[in-house]
N, C-alpha and C positions, 0 to 999 in steps of 0.2 A: 635733660631738664630747665627749664631759664630759671633762675632768681623765682617768680612771680610764682610759677606753676606750684616749683616746690613751697611756695607760702599755701598756696591757695591747697592742694594735696593736704599739705600738715592741717589746714582746718577743720578738715572735713574729719579725720581721727578725732572717737573721741576721746574728750580728758580719761586721762586712769591718772591714779595715787601712785603708782609705781609705770618705772621710769629701767631701764626696754621694757616694754612684754613681755610676752610668753612668748609670742613671735616672734618677735624680735632680734631673742637670747637670750634664749631658757638660763642656761647655768647663770648669767644675770639678771634675769628676774630674779630668782629662787636665793641669791644674796642681797637684793634688796630689799625680801618678802620678810624675811628672818629679821633684818634691823626694822623694817619700819614699823614690824609685829614686836621689838623692843624683846625680841624672844634671846637673843644672843649677842656674844662679842668672840674674836678672833684674841687668845690669852697674847701673853707675854714668851708663854713659851713655845717656839715654833708647831704647829701640828695642834695644839688642845687649844681650846677655849673656854670663854666662862660663860657660864647660865646664867644670865638674867633673870630677875623674880618669876617673870611672867613667862618664859620659856622651863623655869624648875619646877613652877607650880605645875605646868601643862605637864611634867614628866611626873608629880605627883599625883597627879589623877591617873596616869595611868598606870602608873607603879601599884598604888591602890587598889585598882580594878582587877588586875592580873593576878595580886598576889591572895587576892580571898577565891580565886579560882583554881589559883594551884596549889593553896591550904585546902579547898573540900574535893581535890583528888586526893588529899590525904598525904602529902610535900609535908614534910616541918623544912622549918626555917633554921640556918645556923651560917655561921661565920669564920672564913681559912687564911691563913695571914697571903696579905698581900707580894710576900714575895718565896718564892720557891728556889729549892736547893736545887743544881745543875741537876745532877744525880739524878734528882727527881725525871727533871725530864727525858734526861737522854735514856731511861729505860724503855722509854716505846721509841724506839726506831724510826721510822712512819712517820709519828706522830710531833716530834720533835724536826722533821727534813719539812712539815708541814708550817712550821713558824721560823724554824731558824733567823729566817731575812728580817725578822719582825721583833725579833726580843732586845729586849733592853736587858743592859746587864751591870749589876752592880758588883764594885770589887774594890772597895776600899769602906771603911767604917767610922775614917775622923779626920777633918784637914786640921792646913797648918800652912800658917806663912810662907811662901818659898822670900828667895833671891831678892825681892824687888816689891815685897810686901802685898802680892795678893794668893790667897787661899790656893792652895792644889791640897791633892789627895796624899797626908802622910803617908809615905813610903812603909815606915812599920807599922800601919795598920791594913796594911792588906791582909784581904779573907781567904783563908787556906781553902776554901768552896766558894764562889761567885754564888751569885744568886740573881735568879731571875725576877725582871717584874713582873706579874702573872697576865700571860696572854689569855691563857683562860685553866682550868683548876681539876682536871681533871685527872691527876700528877697525887697532887697531893691532898685531894680527896680519899684520893684511894688509896691513898696512905692509912689516911683515919680510920677506912672502911672494914682494912684488913688486922687494925685492932679490937675494932666493935663487930664484927662476923667471925663467929666462929661456931653457927650451927644454924643448919636450915627455919631453928626455928628462929631465929634474929633477920629472919630475910619477910617480906620487899623491904631494904630500908631507901628511907625516898627522903631525898632532903636535896637541898635546893638555900643560894644567897644572893641577895642584892649584894654590886660591891662594882668598883670599876678595875678594869684593866689596863693593859698597855698592848699595845703593835705599832710600829715604828712606823707605819703608811710614808709614801714616797710619796703621795696625790692628795693633801686634806683638804676635807671639804666637811662644811663648817655640818655638825648633827651626821652624813653622812658615812663619812671617813674622817675620824680624829682618832688621834693618836690613843689619847685617850678619852675611856668613854664608857658608859655604865651601862651597866644589863643587871639582870638575873639568868645566872647559869644554874639547870637542876642535874644532878648525879643521883641514877636511882639502881639499885642491886637486887638481881631478883635469883632464883631457885633455878630457872628454865630458861630456856631461850625462846621458846613459846609468851613468855611471860615477857623478857625483854621486848621483845619485836610487838607484842599490844600495847604494851608503855609505850612505848617513842611515836606509836601510830597516835595513842590516845594524847597526849604531848601537844601533837601537830595538832588535834581537832579543836583542843580548847586554845589558842594561837589561833585556829581559824575562828572559833564563834568568836575570840574575843575582836581581832579586826576586826568582823562586821557588826558584832554587836553594839564598839564602843568607839572604833575609830571609821566606820562605819571605809574603811576600804575591802574591794571584794579582790579576790587574788586565785590562785590554779594550786589549790596543793596536791602535792605529787613528789615522786622520788628523784633524788639527784645520780645524775650519770653515775657511771663509775670515774671517770677523771673528772668528776668537781665535786665528788665527797668530800665527807670531813678528813683529815688526813688518823688513821688508826681506825678510822669504822667500819664495820661492815655491810651496814646501807645509812643514808641521807637522805631526810626525808625533811621539804621543802615546801612554805608558802610565797609561789610570783605573786608580786601584786607588778601591775602597769602603773607609770606615772605617766602625764601629760603629756608629757614630749614622745611617749614610746615606748620607751623603757623599761627595765626589768628592776624589779628592788627584789634581793630577799630577804622578805621582812622577816626569818625564822626564822629556825630550822630543828630539827628533834633527828639522833644519831640513834641508832641500834650497834653498839659498843661489842655486840660477840662478846666472846672473854679475853679480846687483845688487852683491854686495860688491868683487867683480873690476872692477867698472868703475870704482866708485868710490876703489879703491884702487888701481887702474892693476897689478893683478892677471896682465900678459900672459907669452905663451911665442912663442917661433918653431916652427909647426908644421911636423908631416911633409912639409906641401908650401910650406915655404919661408914662410909668409907670416906677421902678427902674429894671437895669437886669445888671446882671454881665458878663463882657466879659469873651470872650474863649482867652486865650492864645498858644504862642507856646516860645518855648529858645532852642538853637541848635548852633551847634559849633565844631573849629578847632584848635587842637593845635601844638606847636611842636612837639611832637607826628610822625607827621606827616614828619618830619627831620630824626627820628630816619626807619620810614617806605621805606623815599626814598633809605636809605644807604640798609635797608635787600632787599627791590624790587632788585636793580641793582650794589652795589657793586660788586666788582672778589677780584680774590683771588691780585692782583696789588694797591688796595686800590677802591675810589670813582670812580663812571657813572655817573658824572650830565647830568638830560635831560635838552637838551641846554635853552628851553625857564627859566627857572630858575637857569640856571646857572651863577655863578658868574662873571665868565671867561666866553666866547661861544670862545674863540679863545687864544692860549696862542702863542708868536712871541717868538723864541728861538734863537738871533744870536750865532754862531759857529766861533769864534773868535783867530785865533793864534797867528799873527802876530798886526798889525796896527789897531784898532777895528772900525777907524774911520768909511769904506765907510758900513761898513757891517752894521756899527749902522744907517747910514743915510738912507738906505734898507730900513731896519726893521721900523723905524721910520715913514717912507713913508706908508710902506705897514698899521700898523696901523691905519694912522691918513684916510684912503682912507677906510679903515676897521666901522673904527666908523662913518663917515659918512655914513653907510648905515644903522647907528642902532645897528653894531656887540658889545659886551661886551670886550672888548680885553690884555689879560695883558703882555707886552711888558719887556719880564725880561733881562736887563742888567747889570745885579750883576755880579760880578767878579768871581762865583762862576764855577766848573766843568762843561763845558756839563753835562756828563752824570749826573749830580748831578740836574740839572735844568731838564731835560728830566723824572727824576724819580718823581721829585717834579711837575711838571702838570700832570702826568699820577695817582699820589696818591691821586690827589684833583679831579680827574675825572674832567680834563675842555675837554668838546666836540672834541676839533681842534689845535693837535699839528701840529707847520708852525717852520721851524729848514731852516733858511737861512747861509751860511758858502760866503766862499770869492769867493767859483767857483758860488754859484748859483746868490751870488750879481750881477760880473761881466756879466751873461746870464742873466739874470733878468730872473732868476726862485726863484720859492721856493716849499723846501720837504714840502709833509702833510700826515699826518697821521690823522686816526681817533681813539675817546681814545674804542669805544663801538668793536673797528673789532680791532682794534690794525695793527701791523706789515704785517698785509695783507694787508688794504689799503694802503700803505706806497706809493706815486704818485708824481712825480715830475713835475712839471706844469708851464705857466708864471705864473708869480705877476700879470697881469691883467687878468688871464683866473681866477686865485684862486679868485680872489675879487670877479669877478662875479657870479662864483657857488659855495662860502660861504656859501651864506643862503640856499641853496636850499641842502647842505649838512647837514647844521645844523638842517635841516627838517628833512631828511632822516633820520636822526642818532634819533631824537626824535618820529618819526614814526617805527621806528626799536626796542626800547627800549619799546615801548608799544605790542608792539606784541609778543617780545619775553615773556614777561613777562607773557600775555595773555595764552601766550602755555601754561606757566611751570604751571599756575594756572589752564588752561582744563585738563590739562593729571593729575595735583593730587588730582582731587576729583573723589572719589570713591561712588560706591551707594552701600546700604546693606539693608537685610530684614529682617535682627533680631539683638537684643544685643548683640548675642552670634561673629556675625560676625563681630561687631563693635570692640569687644574684642579681637578675631583675627584678626585684623585689628592693631590695637594699638599693641598687646600682639606680634606680628613679625615685632614692633618697624620703621612702616611704613612712611612714610613721607607725609601729604598733609591732609583731610578735608573727611570726612563719607556724604554722604547723606543719610536721611531715614526717613521714613513715619512719620506725627506727630506722633502715635498716642503710639509710643512707646517713647513717652518721659515718660508716663503714666505706662508700661511696667515698675513690681517690681525690679528686673533684673539693671535697666537704670544707678540706685541711686547708687545703686556698682561699678558699670563701671568706672562712671564720675570719683569716689573719689578716684579708681586704677590707671586712668592714668591723672588725674588733666583733665578732659577734660569741655568742659562747650557748651550748646548749642548755636552757636553765632550768627542765624540768620533761620530766616523764609522766603525763597528771592522770590520776587515778580513775578520771570518767571516760581515760583511753582504753585501758587495763593493761598499759606498759603498749602500745602498737602505736603510738605517738610518740616525736617531742615536741617540745615548743623547742624557735632556737628566737634570738634576740640582743638589740643590744642591753648596758646593763648600769648601773652604780656600782 
C-alpha cells in the first residue's frame, strides 16, 4: 500500500478517543481505557496498583451494594489478621499446594543498617515461625471458628470480611491480576452437608443477581470441573462472563468445602445426639477483578461506559461559557441541587478548562448522562443532554424541570440497555461443537467466543493437546445444561 493510500485509509476511520482501538489491540486498548478514565496507575511496588479516586469510588459503590446483599443473607462482617502463621497454611495440604507458588513470606521483624549503610533485615530478628501474607483466609478464620463453635446451637456461623490479599502473580495486569488486590471473602459454617451445599449455591445466586442488577454483566453460572476447583474444595461454583474479545473472566466463585477445613482447623461441635461432629463449611469471594470485567464488558473506543447503579457520577453537568459565567453557573448549581435531592450522583465541572476538554473527560470516564448548559439554554430554562451508551444520536434539548423529572428514568434505561447489549453479545458468541476436531477448527480460525461441548469430550485423548495448543480451559459446567455440557474458552 502506498503512503497516499495509507493516508486515505486512515482518513476513512472514525476518530476515537482511545488508541489503539479494541479491534486493533485489545490488551493495549484496555490499558488506555484505565488511564484515560483516570481509574488507576501502576505502583512503585511491582505488580501492584494505585487506585486513583475515580477508580476507588467505583469500588466503593460495588462494595456498598454487595455488602447490603451479603448482610441481607444473614452474614456478619468481621476482620482477621493480615499475617497467617505458616503452620496454619500447612494444616491443609491440598490447599497449600494450590497457593504455595504465590505466597509472600515474612521472615524478620526488624531492620538495621548493613555494612554499607543500607537497611537489611536484622539477623537477630528472624521470626521463630514465618508468616504468610494472606492469599485467602480459610485457615485463620477456621481457627477462630474452632473457638467460637462449641454446640450445634452456635451454627450456622456466617462471616465475611472486606480486606486486601496478596498472591505473587507472575504476569500482573491492572485490576485483572495484581499481586495485591481488594476483595470480600465469606466463610460460613453449618451443621449439615446439605446446609453447606445450599449456602454455596445461595451465595452464587447473590453474586449473579449483583452482576446482572448492578454491573449489567451477564454470565454463565455453573460448576467448575474437578481440575479447576478451588484447592481443598469438594465443589466450586462460578459465574463465567464473556469479555468483548471473547475471553472468559471468572467473575466470582463460591466453594462447598465439605468438612475438609473443619478437620484441619478442628471446627467441632456437640451435635443434637450429644456426640462430637465436624462442621461443614463454605467460602465465597468477589474481588477488584470485577472492575476489570466492567471495563472489558462495557467500554468502547472512546473510553469507559459506567452502568448508572455503580457509576461514581451518574450525571455530569458542563457549563458552556464564553463571557460572564455567573448566570450559567447559577443555573448549573440549581440543576445539580435538584438532581442530588432525587438521590442522583452529580459531577458539576466548573473548572476553567475548555468545553471540549470537559466533554471528553466525561465521555472517557463513562459518566452515564452528560448535560451541557450554555447562555442560550440558561436564558431559556433548557438543558441539552446526551446518553453515554448511545452517544450523539441521543442528544436532546428539553426544559430543565423536564430533565430533572426524567433523569432517573433515563438512568434506568441505560442500566437495562447495557445488560441487554452485553447479553446479546455473549449469546451470539457461544458455539456448539460435536468433536475435539471442531474445537481445534474454531480456535484455529481465530474466532471469538466460547465453545460448548459434551462433557464426555473432556476425556477425549486429543482434548489435552488442543487445550495446550490454544491455551484453553474448561470454564464451567453450566447449570442450565444439567452437567451434560461444558463451556471451553480462553480466559484471563
